[in-house]
N, C-alpha and C positions, 0 to 999 in steps of 0.2 A: 612500540611503534614498528611498523614494517620497514624493511630495508630498501635501499635504492640500488644495490648491485654495483656494477661498474659505472663510474661517473667521470665525466670530464667537465672542466670549466673553460670557457672561451674568453680570453682576455684577462689581463691583470691590472685593470684600473681599480678604483676604490671598491666597486661592487664585486668585481671578480676576486679580489684579495679577501674580502670579508666572507664571501661564499666558500672559497677554498679553505680558509682557516677553520670555518665552522665544520665543513665536511670532513676535514682532516681529523677532527675530534671524534667522528663516527667510524673511523677505521678500526679503532681499538675494540669497539663492541661489535664489529662485524656488520653494522647497518650499511656501511659502504665497503664493498669488497676490494675496490681499487680506485685510486683517484689520480687522474692526469690533468695537468693544467697546460693549456696551449697559450703561451704568453703573448704571441703575436710576432709579426715580422721584425719590429724595431725594439722589442724588449731585450733587456740584458739582466744577467744575474745581479742580485743585490741581497741585502740582509734579509728582506722579506722572503725572497725565493729560497734562500738557503735555510731559513727557519721552516718553511714548508717541506723542503726535502728532508730535513731532520725528523719530520713527523711521518715520513713514509709517502710523501707525495712526489710524483714524477713531474717535473717542470720541463716543458718542451719549448725551445726557442727557435726563432727563424723560419717558421712555417705557419701557414693558415690552412694546411691540408690535414684533415683529421684522418688518422690511420687506426684501423681496428674497429671493434664493435663496442658500443656503450649502451647501457640501459637508460641513462639520463645525461643530458647536457645542460649546464647553466650558462646562458649567454649574457655577457655584459651588455648594458644598454647602449653602448657606443657602437655596437656591431649591427649594421642595418640588415633586415631580413633578406634583402635581395643581393647581399654581398657574397662573394665566393666563399668566405670563411663560414658564414651561416649556412649556406647551401651544402657545404661539405659536411657540416654537423648533421643536417637533416638526413643525409644519405647514410650516415654511420650510427645514428642514435635513435633509440626507440621513441624518445620524447625530448624536446628542447623547450626549456622554460627560462624565465628570468629570475633574478635574485629575490625580488619581493615574493614571487610565487613560492619559491623554496622556503622562505621565512614563514609565510602563512601556513604552509603544510606542517611545519615544525611547531608553530605556536599560533594557532588560529583564534584564540580568544581575544575579545575586546579590541577590535580594530576599528578605527575611524579613518576613512580614506578621503583624500581631496585631490581633484584634478581640475583642469581647465587650461585654456591657452594662457590666460593671464589671471593673476590674483591668488594662485594656489599656495605660494609661499607665505604670503601675509595671512591667508585664511588658516592654513595649517598652524602657523605660529600662534594665531589668536585662539584656535581650538585648544592648544596646549595651555595657553595662558588662562583661559576660562575654566578648564578642568582643574588646574592648580588652585584657582580662586575658590573653587568648590570643594577643595580638599582631596581631590583625586591624584593619585600618582600617574604620571604620564611621561612618555618619552617621544620626542619628535624624531621621526625616522624617514628614510627614503631620500628624496632630493634635498630635504631641508636639514637633515642631521646626519647621524651615522647610517650606514647601510643597515637594513633591518637585521640581517644575519649577525651583525656584530653585537646586537642587543639581546639575542634570544637566550643565550646561556645564563646570563645574569639578570634576566627579567624578573622584577619583584612580583610576588603573588598579587593578583587583583589589579595590576597596573594596566594602563591603556597604551596602545600605540596610536599616535596621530601621524599618519603616513601621507606625505606629499608624493604623489605618483605621476610620473610623466607618461606621455604617450609611448615612449620607448619601452618603459617598464611594463605598462599595461598590455602592450601588444603581445607579450609572451606570458600572459596569465591564462590559467585554465580553471582552477578551483577557487581562486581568491574570492572570499565572501566576507566583506566588512559588515559590522553591525550597523553602521551608518556611513553614508558616503555622499559626496557632493560633486556636482559638475557645474562649474561657474560660467563657462562660455566655451565656444568653439569658433575660432577664426583661423584663417589659413596660416600654417606654420609647419616647419619641418617636412615640407612636401618632398624634398630631396631624399630624406631618410625613408619615408613611408611609400613613396611612389605616386601618391595621389592624395588630394584632399579627402576623398571618401575613405581611404584607408586610414588616414590620420584621425578622422572623426570617429571611425569605427573603433579604433584603439582606445580613444577616450571613453567611449560608451561601455567598454568592457568592464569598467569599474563596477557596473551594476549587474553584470552577467548572471551572477548566482544569488542575487538578493530576492527576497520574497515579502509576503504581506506583513510579517512581523519585524521587518527591518525598516529603515528610513532612507529614502533617496531624496536629496535636496538638489533641485535643478532650477537654474534661472530660465525664465521664458523669454529673455530679452535678445536672443538671436534665433534665427530660423532653424538651425540644426537642433538646438536644445529644445525648441518647441516640438520637433518631431520625436526627440527622445522621450519627452513627457508623455506623448501619445503612446509610444511603444511600451513604456512602463505601465501605463494604465491598462493596456491590453493584457499585460502579464499579472495584473493585480498587485503590483509592487506599491507599497505605501509611499506616496510621493508628496514632499513639501515643495510647493511651487513658489519660486523666489522672483520678486519684481519690485524694483526700487520706485517705479513711476506710477503704479496702479495696484489696487488691492485685488488679488486673485480670489475667485470663489473656491469653495471646497473646504474640507475639514482641516487640511494642513497647508499652511501658507506662511511666507515671511515677506513683510512689506513695510512701508512707511505710511502712517496715518497721522494727520495733524502734526507733522514734524517729529513724530516719535517712532522708534523701531518697535515693530509688533511681530511676534511669532505665534502662530496658531497651530497647535498640534492636537489632532483628534477633537476639534471643536473648542478647545480651551485656549483662550488668548492670554499671552504673556506680554505685558506692556513694559518695555525696556527703556533705555536712555533716549533723550532727545538727540536728534541728529547733531545739533550744535554742541553737544557735550562730548562728542567723539574726539579724542586727541588726533586721530589720523584723518587727513582731509582728502577730499575728492569723492565724486559720486561712486566710483568703483569701490572705494573703501566702505561706503554704506552697504553695498552688496556683500562685501567680504564680512562685515560685522554681522549682518543678518544671517548669512550662511553659517558662520561659526557659532552664533547663538542658537540656531536651530539644532545643530549637531550636539552642542553641549546640553541643551535642554532635553534632548532625546535620551541621553545616557544618564540623566538624573541630576544634573547641576541645577540648583535653585535659581530662580529669576533674580533674586537680590544679589546672589554671588556673581551672576553674569553681569549685572549692572556695575558692580564694583570692578570687575575685571575689565569691562569695556572702557571705563573711565580712566584706567591706569595703563592702557596699552599704547605704546608709542611706536613710531615708524621703525621699520626694519632697515638695516644697513643696505644701501643701494636701491631702495624702493621709496622714492619721493622723500629722501632723507635730508632734512635741513643740515647744512654743513658750514654755516658761517654767514655773517652779515657785516657790512661796512658801508658807511656813507649812505645808508638807507637802501642799499642793494642787497637782496637775499640771494644765497647760493644754495642750490638743491641738487643732490646726487640721485639720479634715477637711472643708474647704469644698468640695472636689471631689465630695463625696457629694451629688449632685443628684437621686438617686432612692432609693426605699425599700430596695431590695436592698443598696445601698452601706452604708446605715445598719446593717442587720442584720449585715453582715459586720464593720463597724467595732466593733460591740459585743463581738465575740469577742476583741478585743485587750486587754480590761481586766477586772479583777476584778468579779464581779457584785456588785450592791448598793452599789457605791462610785462609780457613774457619775452625773454630772449632765449631762444632754444638752440642747443648744440646737437646737431644731427649728423650721424655718419659712423663709419666703421667698415667691417667686412660686408660686402654686398651679397645678400641672399637672393637677389633677383625677385623680391616680392613686389606685388602691385602697390603703387604709391599714391594713386589718385585720391582715395578717401583721406589718408593722412595729410596729403598736401593741402587739400581743401580745409581741413581742421586747423592746420598750422597757420595758413593764410588768414583765417578768420580770427584766430585767438592771439597771435603773436605779433610783436612789433618788428622783430628781427630774427632771422634764422641764420646761423653760422654752420655751414656744411663742411665736413672734413673727412679725411680718410678715403679709402678705396671707393666707397659708395657716394662720397660727397658730390661729384659732378652729376650723377644720375638723380640724386635727391634734389639738388639745386635746379635741375632742368624741370622736374615735376612741380616744384614750387613756383617757378616762373610761369609755367602753364596755368597754374591755379590763379596767380595774380592777373595774368592776361585775360582770364575768364571772368574777372571781376570779383574774385572771392575775398580780396582784401588788399590793403596797401603795404603788404609785407616787404621789408628790406631783406635782401639776400646777399650773403657774403660767403666766399669759398676760401678755405685755408687747408694746408696739407695735412696737419696733424691736430690732435686734441689740444695740445698746449697752445698752439697758435690760435685755435678757435676760441679758447677761453680768453686769451689776451684781446682778441678782436671784440669779444662780447663785453669785456670790462671797459674797453676804450669807449664804447657807445652807451654804456649803462648809465641810468640816472636814478636818483632816489625814488623809491617806490617800485622799481623793476625787480623781477626775479630772473636770475640766470640759471637756466634749467638744463642740465645734462640729461637728455632723454633720447638716446641715439637711434632707436628703431632698427639697430643692426647688431649682429654679434661683433666681437672685439678682436677677432683673430688676425686682422691685418696689422695690428699695432701692439696688442696685449695678449697675455696668456688666456685671459677669460674676463668676464664682466666684473668680477671681484677686483682683479688688479686694476682694471680701468677705473672703477669707482674710487679706489683708494688713492690712486695717483691724482685723480681729479681733486679729491679732498686735500691732498698734500699741496697741490698747486694753489688751491684757494687759500689755504692757511698761510702759505708763503707770500701771496699777494697782499693779504690782509696785514700780515706782520710788517711788510715793507711800506704799508700805506698806499698801495697801488690802486685803491678803489675810490 
């Protein structure tokens, strides 16, 4: 394989560390002539950086100004392309790419890639589950598992990568070419990182940039931008499976529901899968996720009967409409991964209307709230708004109620714990208390994982004390 010359890595988060460690292994055989890691302004030396230095890597602290000339830079996904750090790299490096792009260049065989504003984690996990049900070796990588670079060296022969790829990661791809790939949806998110919705959507579409007629692109047609993507793929003659939960698409490749059953049609051959009611994961969005994962698995050779077995055995992921307790006839559900409004709207379809008590709030990303407020007012009996974004969400909900969208009761509390207590105080048998915040967690927690686990801990303590 050809060499990379002088390389630098920007950032020492999870992806940066994985890329640096992999590239350090290429110093010995000369494929990398030198390797510098710019750790960032706030980074400090630790065991990992000392291990890198022992391998011949130069680790630079306290600056985001790139010095010297490099043939290649690997940018961590947390570094926005409009930041001074990234712009400095562009001025000093022949090429700037992301960590998944590096991994693909090193190990390009048997990639299945999944993206979308919502649903990509569940769909990627389900792809892995279905491939295992069909006897394939598969590793979940990218956002969902280890950074891809961490898996390359020990990748078993004939194994697949099922890669969940974010818009951050896709924005810095050039040659990435999955064998099969999926775009579930595109709704506004991460505008602050990309600079505009158009740039965000274009980054998502890059998942298909190098695909051709002998690959398979799976794309939902249920939002406007994705419909435009389908048209552009058709112009390029990329083989495309059109996904629709509500109606049967025409054409040789499609994934849909007919008479209550999941159907995937590939090259004119229909595969009849499970009935919707047999899926352990609930909600309309999970029907879409199951169809997408099934189409991807069928494309790489998993038999329909193995897919049916796998679908029937797949349960909810942690923090994504995850049941986490029941007492006094009240169910508790952790949907902490719902960090945007579209995720919340999809989660509401999983439960009976008018029996949902929803907890909304967290770090305010200044997203538009009108559509979500309308959905919450129509579906929920009570909304408890908390955190930094709580007042703005409560205001949007009151506007929806004033417009006649529903008889929703609205309560404001300072933090998630108080919000849960307020929900429990008003809950009755048959209700679902749903943490589906529509916000990131950084006003109160390290990330959505910590938020979800603390929510589950609080629920467990309440149930143990008989507080429901």
